TORKOL-4160 file (C-alpha; in steps of 0.2 Angstrom, whole numbers, padded with zeros to 4 digits, m for minus):
345
<pt num="1" X="m0264" Y="0577" Z="0590"/>
<pt num="2" X="m0249" Y="0565" Z="0592"/>
<pt num="3" X="m0243" Y="0553" Z="0604"/>
<pt num="4" X="m0230" Y="0543" Z="0613"/>
<pt num="5" X="m0217" Y="0546" Z="0625"/>
<pt num="6" X="m0218" Y="0570" Z="0651"/>
<pt num="7" X="m0212" Y="0581" Z="0656"/>
<pt num="8" X="m0195" Y="0628" Z="0663"/>
<pt num="9" X="m0185" Y="0633" Z="0649"/>
<pt num="10" X="m0178" Y="0645" Z="0662"/>
<pt num="11" X="m0173" Y="0632" Z="0674"/>
<pt num="12" X="m0165" Y="0621" Z="0661"/>
<pt num="13" X="m0155" Y="0635" Z="0653"/>
<pt num="14" X="m0149" Y="0641" Z="0670"/>
<pt num="15" X="m0143" Y="0623" Z="0673"/>
<pt num="16" X="m0134" Y="0623" Z="0656"/>
<pt num="17" X="m0126" Y="0640" Z="0659"/>
<pt num="18" X="m0120" Y="0634" Z="0676"/>
<pt num="19" X="m0112" Y="0620" Z="0667"/>
<pt num="20" X="m0104" Y="0632" Z="0655"/>
<pt num="21" X="m0097" Y="0643" Z="0668"/>
<pt num="22" X="m0088" Y="0628" Z="0677"/>
<pt num="23" X="m0078" Y="0625" Z="0662"/>
<pt num="24" X="m0076" Y="0644" Z="0657"/>
<pt num="25" X="m0083" Y="0641" Z="0640"/>
<pt num="26" X="m0097" Y="0632" Z="0631"/>
<pt num="27" X="m0094" Y="0614" Z="0626"/>
<pt num="28" X="m0093" Y="0612" Z="0607"/>
<pt num="29" X="m0091" Y="0596" Z="0597"/>
<pt num="30" X="m0074" Y="0594" Z="0590"/>
<pt num="31" X="m0078" Y="0583" Z="0575"/>
<pt num="32" X="m0082" Y="0588" Z="0557"/>
<pt num="33" X="m0100" Y="0593" Z="0555"/>
<pt num="34" X="m0110" Y="0580" Z="0545"/>
<pt num="35" X="m0126" Y="0583" Z="0534"/>
<pt num="36" X="m0143" Y="0577" Z="0540"/>
<pt num="37" X="m0152" Y="0575" Z="0524"/>
<pt num="38" X="m0170" Y="0579" Z="0523"/>
<pt num="39" X="m0182" Y="0567" Z="0514"/>
<pt num="40" X="m0195" Y="0573" Z="0501"/>
<pt num="41" X="m0207" Y="0585" Z="0509"/>
<pt num="42" X="m0196" Y="0592" Z="0523"/>
<pt num="43" X="m0185" Y="0607" Z="0524"/>
<pt num="44" X="m0167" Y="0607" Z="0529"/>
<pt num="45" X="m0163" Y="0603" Z="0546"/>
<pt num="46" X="m0156" Y="0618" Z="0556"/>
<pt num="47" X="m0145" Y="0617" Z="0572"/>
<pt num="48" X="m0138" Y="0629" Z="0585"/>
<pt num="49" X="m0121" Y="0637" Z="0580"/>
<pt num="50" X="m0113" Y="0629" Z="0595"/>
<pt num="51" X="m0119" Y="0612" Z="0592"/>
<pt num="52" X="m0116" Y="0607" Z="0574"/>
<pt num="53" X="m0120" Y="0588" Z="0572"/>
<pt num="54" X="m0105" Y="0577" Z="0570"/>
<pt num="55" X="m0104" Y="0558" Z="0568"/>
<pt num="56" X="m0097" Y="0557" Z="0586"/>
<pt num="57" X="m0110" Y="0567" Z="0595"/>
<pt num="58" X="m0124" Y="0559" Z="0586"/>
<pt num="59" X="m0117" Y="0541" Z="0590"/>
<pt num="60" X="m0115" Y="0547" Z="0609"/>
<pt num="61" X="m0133" Y="0554" Z="0609"/>
<pt num="62" X="m0140" Y="0538" Z="0602"/>
<pt num="63" X="m0131" Y="0528" Z="0616"/>
<pt num="64" X="m0137" Y="0540" Z="0630"/>
<pt num="65" X="m0156" Y="0540" Z="0622"/>
<pt num="66" X="m0157" Y="0521" Z="0623"/>
<pt num="67" X="m0147" Y="0519" Z="0640"/>
<pt num="68" X="m0157" Y="0517" Z="0656"/>
<pt num="69" X="m0141" Y="0523" Z="0665"/>
<pt num="70" X="m0149" Y="0541" Z="0664"/>
<pt num="71" X="m0163" Y="0536" Z="0676"/>
<pt num="72" X="m0160" Y="0535" Z="0695"/>
<pt num="73" X="m0163" Y="0517" Z="0697"/>
<pt num="74" X="m0156" Y="0512" Z="0679"/>
<pt num="75" X="m0173" Y="0505" Z="0673"/>
<pt num="76" X="m0180" Y="0519" Z="0662"/>
<pt num="77" X="m0171" Y="0526" Z="0646"/>
<pt num="78" X="m0178" Y="0540" Z="0635"/>
<pt num="79" X="m0184" Y="0527" Z="0622"/>
<pt num="80" X="m0191" Y="0512" Z="0632"/>
<pt num="81" X="m0198" Y="0522" Z="0647"/>
<pt num="82" X="m0209" Y="0533" Z="0636"/>
<pt num="83" X="m0214" Y="0520" Z="0623"/>
<pt num="84" X="m0224" Y="0512" Z="0637"/>
<pt num="85" X="m0230" Y="0530" Z="0643"/>
<pt num="86" X="m0223" Y="0528" Z="0661"/>
<pt num="87" X="m0208" Y="0532" Z="0670"/>
<pt num="88" X="m0199" Y="0524" Z="0685"/>
<pt num="89" X="m0211" Y="0513" Z="0696"/>
<pt num="90" X="m0224" Y="0514" Z="0682"/>
<pt num="91" X="m0228" Y="0532" Z="0686"/>
<pt num="92" X="m0238" Y="0541" Z="0673"/>
<pt num="93" X="m0237" Y="0559" Z="0669"/>
<pt num="94" X="m0251" Y="0571" Z="0667"/>
<pt num="95" X="m0249" Y="0573" Z="0648"/>
<pt num="96" X="m0247" Y="0562" Z="0633"/>
<pt num="97" X="m0230" Y="0563" Z="0625"/>
<pt num="98" X="m0229" Y="0569" Z="0607"/>
<pt num="99" X="m0218" Y="0560" Z="0595"/>
<pt num="100" X="m0199" Y="0564" Z="0593"/>
<pt num="101" X="m0200" Y="0561" Z="0574"/>
<pt num="102" X="m0197" Y="0578" Z="0566"/>
<pt num="103" X="m0195" Y="0587" Z="0582"/>
<pt num="104" X="m0180" Y="0595" Z="0574"/>
<pt num="105" X="m0192" Y="0606" Z="0565"/>
<pt num="106" X="m0202" Y="0612" Z="0581"/>
<pt num="107" X="m0199" Y="0630" Z="0585"/>
<pt num="108" X="m0203" Y="0626" Z="0604"/>
<pt num="109" X="m0204" Y="0609" Z="0613"/>
<pt num="110" X="m0217" Y="0601" Z="0624"/>
<pt num="111" X="m0235" Y="0604" Z="0623"/>
<pt num="112" X="m0234" Y="0620" Z="0632"/>
<pt num="113" X="m0219" Y="0626" Z="0623"/>
<pt num="114" X="m0208" Y="0629" Z="0638"/>
<pt num="115" X="m0192" Y="0623" Z="0630"/>
<pt num="116" X="m0184" Y="0634" Z="0616"/>
<pt num="117" X="m0174" Y="0620" Z="0609"/>
<pt num="118" X="m0170" Y="0602" Z="0609"/>
<pt num="119" X="m0155" Y="0605" Z="0620"/>
<pt num="120" X="m0166" Y="0614" Z="0633"/>
<pt num="121" X="m0179" Y="0600" Z="0632"/>
<pt num="122" X="m0167" Y="0584" Z="0634"/>
<pt num="123" X="m0163" Y="0585" Z="0652"/>
<pt num="124" X="m0181" Y="0589" Z="0659"/>
<pt num="125" X="m0186" Y="0571" Z="0659"/>
<pt num="126" X="m0170" Y="0566" Z="0669"/>
<pt num="127" X="m0175" Y="0576" Z="0684"/>
<pt num="128" X="m0194" Y="0574" Z="0682"/>
<pt num="129" X="m0200" Y="0564" Z="0698"/>
<pt num="130" X="m0212" Y="0553" Z="0687"/>
<pt num="131" X="m0200" Y="0549" Z="0673"/>
<pt num="132" X="m0181" Y="0547" Z="0678"/>
<pt num="133" X="m0181" Y="0555" Z="0695"/>
<pt num="134" X="m0163" Y="0558" Z="0694"/>
<pt num="135" X="m0153" Y="0574" Z="0698"/>
<pt num="136" X="m0141" Y="0582" Z="0685"/>
<pt num="137" X="m0127" Y="0582" Z="0697"/>
<pt num="138" X="m0129" Y="0563" Z="0700"/>
<pt num="139" X="m0130" Y="0560" Z="0682"/>
<pt num="140" X="m0114" Y="0569" Z="0679"/>
<pt num="141" X="m0105" Y="0559" Z="0693"/>
<pt num="142" X="m0112" Y="0543" Z="0686"/>
<pt num="143" X="m0107" Y="0545" Z="0668"/>
<pt num="144" X="m0090" Y="0552" Z="0674"/>
<pt num="145" X="m0087" Y="0536" Z="0684"/>
<pt num="146" X="m0090" Y="0526" Z="0668"/>
<pt num="147" X="m0074" Y="0523" Z="0658"/>
<pt num="148" X="m0083" Y="0519" Z="0642"/>
<pt num="149" X="m0093" Y="0535" Z="0643"/>
<pt num="150" X="m0078" Y="0545" Z="0647"/>
<pt num="151" X="m0070" Y="0540" Z="0631"/>
<pt num="152" X="m0086" Y="0543" Z="0621"/>
<pt num="153" X="m0087" Y="0560" Z="0628"/>
<pt num="154" X="m0069" Y="0564" Z="0625"/>
<pt num="155" X="m0071" Y="0558" Z="0607"/>
<pt num="156" X="m0086" Y="0570" Z="0604"/>
<pt num="157" X="m0081" Y="0585" Z="0614"/>
<pt num="158" X="m0062" Y="0584" Z="0618"/>
<pt num="159" X="m0054" Y="0582" Z="0635"/>
<pt num="160" X="m0064" Y="0588" Z="0650"/>
<pt num="161" X="m0077" Y="0583" Z="0662"/>
<pt num="162" X="m0093" Y="0575" Z="0658"/>
<pt num="163" X="m0106" Y="0589" Z="0660"/>
<pt num="164" X="m0125" Y="0591" Z="0658"/>
<pt num="165" X="m0122" Y="0603" Z="0644"/>
<pt num="166" X="m0112" Y="0590" Z="0634"/>
<pt num="167" X="m0126" Y="0577" Z="0638"/>
<pt num="168" X="m0139" Y="0588" Z="0632"/>
<pt num="169" X="m0130" Y="0593" Z="0616"/>
<pt num="170" X="m0127" Y="0575" Z="0612"/>
<pt num="171" X="m0144" Y="0569" Z="0614"/>
<pt num="172" X="m0151" Y="0584" Z="0604"/>
<pt num="173" X="m0139" Y="0580" Z="0590"/>
<pt num="174" X="m0146" Y="0562" Z="0589"/>
<pt num="175" X="m0164" Y="0568" Z="0590"/>
<pt num="176" X="m0161" Y="0579" Z="0575"/>
<pt num="177" X="m0158" Y="0564" Z="0565"/>
<pt num="178" X="m0175" Y="0556" Z="0569"/>
<pt num="179" X="m0184" Y="0563" Z="0554"/>
<pt num="180" X="m0197" Y="0556" Z="0543"/>
<pt num="181" X="m0204" Y="0561" Z="0526"/>
<pt num="182" X="m0206" Y="0554" Z="0508"/>
<pt num="183" X="m0223" Y="0548" Z="0513"/>
<pt num="184" X="m0237" Y="0544" Z="0500"/>
<pt num="185" X="m0243" Y="0562" Z="0502"/>
<pt num="186" X="m0226" Y="0569" Z="0498"/>
<pt num="187" X="m0223" Y="0559" Z="0483"/>
<pt num="188" X="m0241" Y="0564" Z="0477"/>
<pt num="189" X="m0239" Y="0583" Z="0480"/>
<pt num="190" X="m0221" Y="0586" Z="0479"/>
<pt num="191" X="m0214" Y="0571" Z="0469"/>
<pt num="192" X="m0228" Y="0573" Z="0455"/>
<pt num="193" X="m0233" Y="0555" Z="0457"/>
<pt num="194" X="m0252" Y="0556" Z="0455"/>
<pt num="195" X="m0254" Y="0537" Z="0459"/>
<pt num="196" X="m0246" Y="0539" Z="0476"/>
<pt num="197" X="m0263" Y="0542" Z="0484"/>
<pt num="198" X="m0278" Y="0532" Z="0484"/>
<pt num="199" X="m0294" Y="0541" Z="0478"/>
<pt num="200" X="m0300" Y="0542" Z="0495"/>
<pt num="201" X="m0284" Y="0550" Z="0502"/>
<pt num="202" X="m0284" Y="0562" Z="0488"/>
<pt num="203" X="m0302" Y="0567" Z="0492"/>
<pt num="204" X="m0296" Y="0569" Z="0510"/>
<pt num="205" X="m0282" Y="0580" Z="0505"/>
<pt num="206" X="m0294" Y="0591" Z="0496"/>
<pt num="207" X="m0305" Y="0593" Z="0511"/>
<pt num="208" X="m0291" Y="0595" Z="0522"/>
<pt num="209" X="m0284" Y="0610" Z="0513"/>
<pt num="210" X="m0301" Y="0618" Z="0508"/>
<pt num="211" X="m0305" Y="0633" Z="0519"/>
<pt num="212" X="m0324" Y="0630" Z="0516"/>
<pt num="213" X="m0323" Y="0611" Z="0520"/>
<pt num="214" X="m0311" Y="0604" Z="0533"/>
<pt num="215" X="m0300" Y="0620" Z="0534"/>
<pt num="216" X="m0287" Y="0609" Z="0543"/>
<pt num="217" X="m0272" Y="0617" Z="0535"/>
<pt num="218" X="m0275" Y="0633" Z="0544"/>
<pt num="219" X="m0266" Y="0626" Z="0558"/>
<pt num="220" X="m0258" Y="0610" Z="0551"/>
<pt num="221" X="m0248" Y="0619" Z="0537"/>
<pt num="222" X="m0244" Y="0613" Z="0520"/>
<pt num="223" X="m0232" Y="0624" Z="0510"/>
<pt num="224" X="m0227" Y="0625" Z="0492"/>
<pt num="225" X="m0211" Y="0616" Z="0494"/>
<pt num="226" X="m0213" Y="0606" Z="0510"/>
<pt num="227" X="m0225" Y="0603" Z="0524"/>
<pt num="228" X="m0222" Y="0603" Z="0542"/>
<pt num="229" X="m0241" Y="0600" Z="0546"/>
<pt num="230" X="m0240" Y="0612" Z="0561"/>
<pt num="231" X="m0240" Y="0631" Z="0562"/>
<pt num="232" X="m0229" Y="0630" Z="0578"/>
<pt num="233" X="m0242" Y="0640" Z="0587"/>
<pt num="234" X="m0254" Y="0636" Z="0602"/>
<pt num="235" X="m0273" Y="0633" Z="0601"/>
<pt num="236" X="m0287" Y="0629" Z="0613"/>
<pt num="237" X="m0298" Y="0616" Z="0606"/>
<pt num="238" X="m0308" Y="0612" Z="0621"/>
<pt num="239" X="m0298" Y="0596" Z="0625"/>
<pt num="240" X="m0298" Y="0591" Z="0643"/>
<pt num="241" X="m0313" Y="0602" Z="0648"/>
<pt num="242" X="m0323" Y="0595" Z="0662"/>
<pt num="243" X="m0342" Y="0593" Z="0665"/>
<pt num="244" X="m0343" Y="0610" Z="0673"/>
<pt num="245" X="m0335" Y="0618" Z="0657"/>
<pt num="246" X="m0318" Y="0621" Z="0667"/>
<pt num="247" X="m0301" Y="0618" Z="0660"/>
<pt num="248" X="m0292" Y="0603" Z="0668"/>
<pt num="249" X="m0275" Y="0608" Z="0661"/>
<pt num="250" X="m0270" Y="0627" Z="0658"/>
<pt num="251" X="m0257" Y="0622" Z="0645"/>
<pt num="252" X="m0248" Y="0637" Z="0637"/>
<pt num="253" X="m0254" Y="0649" Z="0651"/>
<pt num="254" X="m0243" Y="0640" Z="0663"/>
<pt num="255" X="m0228" Y="0647" Z="0654"/>
<pt num="256" X="m0234" Y="0664" Z="0648"/>
<pt num="257" X="m0248" Y="0669" Z="0661"/>
<pt num="258" X="m0258" Y="0677" Z="0647"/>
<pt num="259" X="m0276" Y="0674" Z="0648"/>
<pt num="260" X="m0277" Y="0670" Z="0629"/>
<pt num="261" X="m0266" Y="0655" Z="0632"/>
<pt num="262" X="m0277" Y="0646" Z="0644"/>
<pt num="263" X="m0280" Y="0629" Z="0638"/>
<pt num="264" X="m0269" Y="0631" Z="0623"/>
<pt num="265" X="m0257" Y="0618" Z="0617"/>
<pt num="266" X="m0245" Y="0617" Z="0603"/>
<pt num="267" X="m0251" Y="0611" Z="0586"/>
<pt num="268" X="m0242" Y="0594" Z="0583"/>
<pt num="269" X="m0236" Y="0588" Z="0567"/>
<pt num="270" X="m0247" Y="0576" Z="0558"/>
<pt num="271" X="m0233" Y="0567" Z="0550"/>
<pt num="272" X="m0233" Y="0548" Z="0556"/>
<pt num="273" X="m0250" Y="0551" Z="0565"/>
<pt num="274" X="m0257" Y="0534" Z="0561"/>
<pt num="275" X="m0242" Y="0527" Z="0571"/>
<pt num="276" X="m0244" Y="0538" Z="0587"/>
<pt num="277" X="m0260" Y="0535" Z="0595"/>
<pt num="278" X="m0268" Y="0540" Z="0607"/>
<pt num="279" X="m0271" Y="0558" Z="0602"/>
<pt num="280" X="m0272" Y="0576" Z="0610"/>
<pt num="281" X="m0262" Y="0582" Z="0625"/>
<pt num="282" X="m0271" Y="0571" Z="0637"/>
<pt num="283" X="m0272" Y="0555" Z="0626"/>
<pt num="284" X="m0291" Y="0556" Z="0627"/>
<pt num="285" X="m0294" Y="0551" Z="0609"/>
<pt num="286" X="m0289" Y="0533" Z="0604"/>
<pt num="287" X="m0291" Y="0533" Z="0585"/>
<pt num="288" X="m0290" Y="0544" Z="0570"/>
<pt num="289" X="m0309" Y="0542" Z="0568"/>
<pt num="290" X="m0312" Y="0549" Z="0585"/>
<pt num="291" X="m0300" Y="0564" Z="0581"/>
<pt num="292" X="m0310" Y="0568" Z="0565"/>
<pt num="293" X="m0326" Y="0566" Z="0574"/>
<pt num="294" X="m0320" Y="0578" Z="0588"/>
<pt num="295" X="m0316" Y="0591" Z="0575"/>
<pt num="296" X="m0333" Y="0588" Z="0566"/>
<pt num="297" X="m0341" Y="0593" Z="0583"/>
<pt num="298" X="m0331" Y="0609" Z="0584"/>
<pt num="299" X="m0321" Y="0604" Z="0599"/>
<pt num="300" X="m0328" Y="0607" Z="0616"/>
<pt num="301" X="m0334" Y="0624" Z="0620"/>
<pt num="302" X="m0325" Y="0634" Z="0633"/>
<pt num="303" X="m0322" Y="0653" Z="0636"/>
<pt num="304" X="m0305" Y="0652" Z="0627"/>
<pt num="305" X="m0308" Y="0640" Z="0613"/>
<pt num="306" X="m0299" Y="0646" Z="0597"/>
<pt num="307" X="m0309" Y="0656" Z="0585"/>
<pt num="308" X="m0304" Y="0644" Z="0571"/>
<pt num="309" X="m0312" Y="0629" Z="0578"/>
<pt num="310" X="m0330" Y="0628" Z="0571"/>
<pt num="311" X="m0342" Y="0613" Z="0568"/>
<pt num="312" X="m0339" Y="0603" Z="0553"/>
<pt num="313" X="m0355" Y="0593" Z="0554"/>
<pt num="314" X="m0359" Y="0596" Z="0536"/>
<pt num="315" X="m0345" Y="0584" Z="0531"/>
<pt num="316" X="m0353" Y="0568" Z="0525"/>
<pt num="317" X="m0348" Y="0550" Z="0531"/>
<pt num="318" X="m0338" Y="0548" Z="0516"/>
<pt num="319" X="m0329" Y="0565" Z="0519"/>
<pt num="320" X="m0324" Y="0559" Z="0536"/>
<pt num="321" X="m0317" Y="0543" Z="0530"/>
<pt num="322" X="m0308" Y="0551" Z="0517"/>
<pt num="323" X="m0299" Y="0563" Z="0530"/>
<pt num="324" X="m0294" Y="0547" Z="0539"/>
<pt num="325" X="m0287" Y="0540" Z="0523"/>
<pt num="326" X="m0277" Y="0556" Z="0520"/>
<pt num="327" X="m0270" Y="0556" Z="0538"/>
<pt num="328" X="m0265" Y="0538" Z="0535"/>
<pt num="329" X="m0255" Y="0543" Z="0520"/>
<pt num="330" X="m0244" Y="0554" Z="0530"/>
<pt num="331" X="m0234" Y="0539" Z="0536"/>
<pt num="332" X="m0217" Y="0542" Z="0529"/>
<pt num="333" X="m0200" Y="0532" Z="0529"/>
<pt num="334" X="m0194" Y="0530" Z="0547"/>
<pt num="335" X="m0176" Y="0532" Z="0553"/>
<pt num="336" X="m0166" Y="0516" Z="0555"/>
<pt num="337" X="m0172" Y="0514" Z="0573"/>
<pt num="338" X="m0190" Y="0514" Z="0567"/>
<pt num="339" X="m0204" Y="0521" Z="0577"/>
<pt num="340" X="m0194" Y="0531" Z="0590"/>
<pt num="341" X="m0202" Y="0542" Z="0602"/>
<pt num="342" X="m0196" Y="0553" Z="0617"/>
<pt num="343" X="m0201" Y="0564" Z="0632"/>
<pt num="344" X="m0207" Y="0579" Z="0623"/>
<pt num="345" X="m0223" Y="0583" Z="0633"/>
């Protein structure tokens, strides 16, 4: 589940390491590190040792995230291009893009987990032919020729060339600020406010957590002190199986080449899920009711369907309505930019 905003770690990391070699040492922000405060219901935000968040890198990353200068024809930014689900020339990718909200807590990025970090993820859309269709060399030249951006990069990283490594680190620093919590669910479970959930949503939470009922929390994890609503693992639900019972997208298998990963996709967080239709990696389900009904039916059978996926046809109509009410209660406080999404497919 999850939606908005397409787009191998090895390739990206090779690109980044090439950039590092050109300057003899990795780029590192020069400003003082700032704290990214997590709202109720979420753990502390972590970051790589060589990319601590600073006010300067976050501000630069925000500029880059919203600027169509990153795309070849200057028409698509990370934010606007993927909000409309298409790239340059209105081309559409093969997968529905997950939300960027709370991507800071993902262990791997993209539906198939091919990027090991936000830094590794950020530049894939730039070179993807159906998204921004640019080259990293071209992007470096374009930003280097922009006097304003040169000043911004110097402020964030010190003197030196504009490099793809600096670009990726700045965008990743900004994306780590896009966290959303303190939802009615959080106030109910972690804040002790038993009035925060409606009676229907509270019943839905019980069904969601009960191993004999919905058993949803087996993958969409809820912890004692915080809830990511994802196990950060990969599962085959039978989404995208054609009429002949064949998988139309091999998912995680394309990265690992392990048969057990055929048709498996990363468990997305459910936080903000009411805002991020359509759902599933292919965007095939339009509403939360359709999602609940899909699980009630036990997904779609195929040879690699996850063993945890079972029919829930014993759930009543009220049970299903309560589950939707609970999912709607996961809408938390949004970052200042509001509902921001990004290429994380």
